[in-house]
N, C-alpha and C positions, 0 to 999 in steps of 0.2 A: 072686209075682204071683198074683192071684186066678184061680180056675178058672171063675168065672161068666161070663156073657155080656159084662160090662164088661171083664173081664180078657182074654177072648179077642179082643174087638174092638180093645182097646188093643194087644195083641200083633200083630194083623193090620196095624193102622195103622203100628206101629213097623217091622215088616218091610217094608211098602210104602215107607215113607220111606227106610229104609236102602237099599233096592234102587234108588230114584230117585237118591239121592245117589251111589251107586256108578256108575250110568250117567253122571251128569253129570261125575263126576271123570274117567271114562275119555274123555269127549268133549273135555275141556279140555286 
């Protein structure tokens, strides 16, 4: 994964999505 702004923002979005999915999985 790139270390530039695009790579960092992608990693941030990916972690946010994973976190949301984990929360949804726990609620169901």
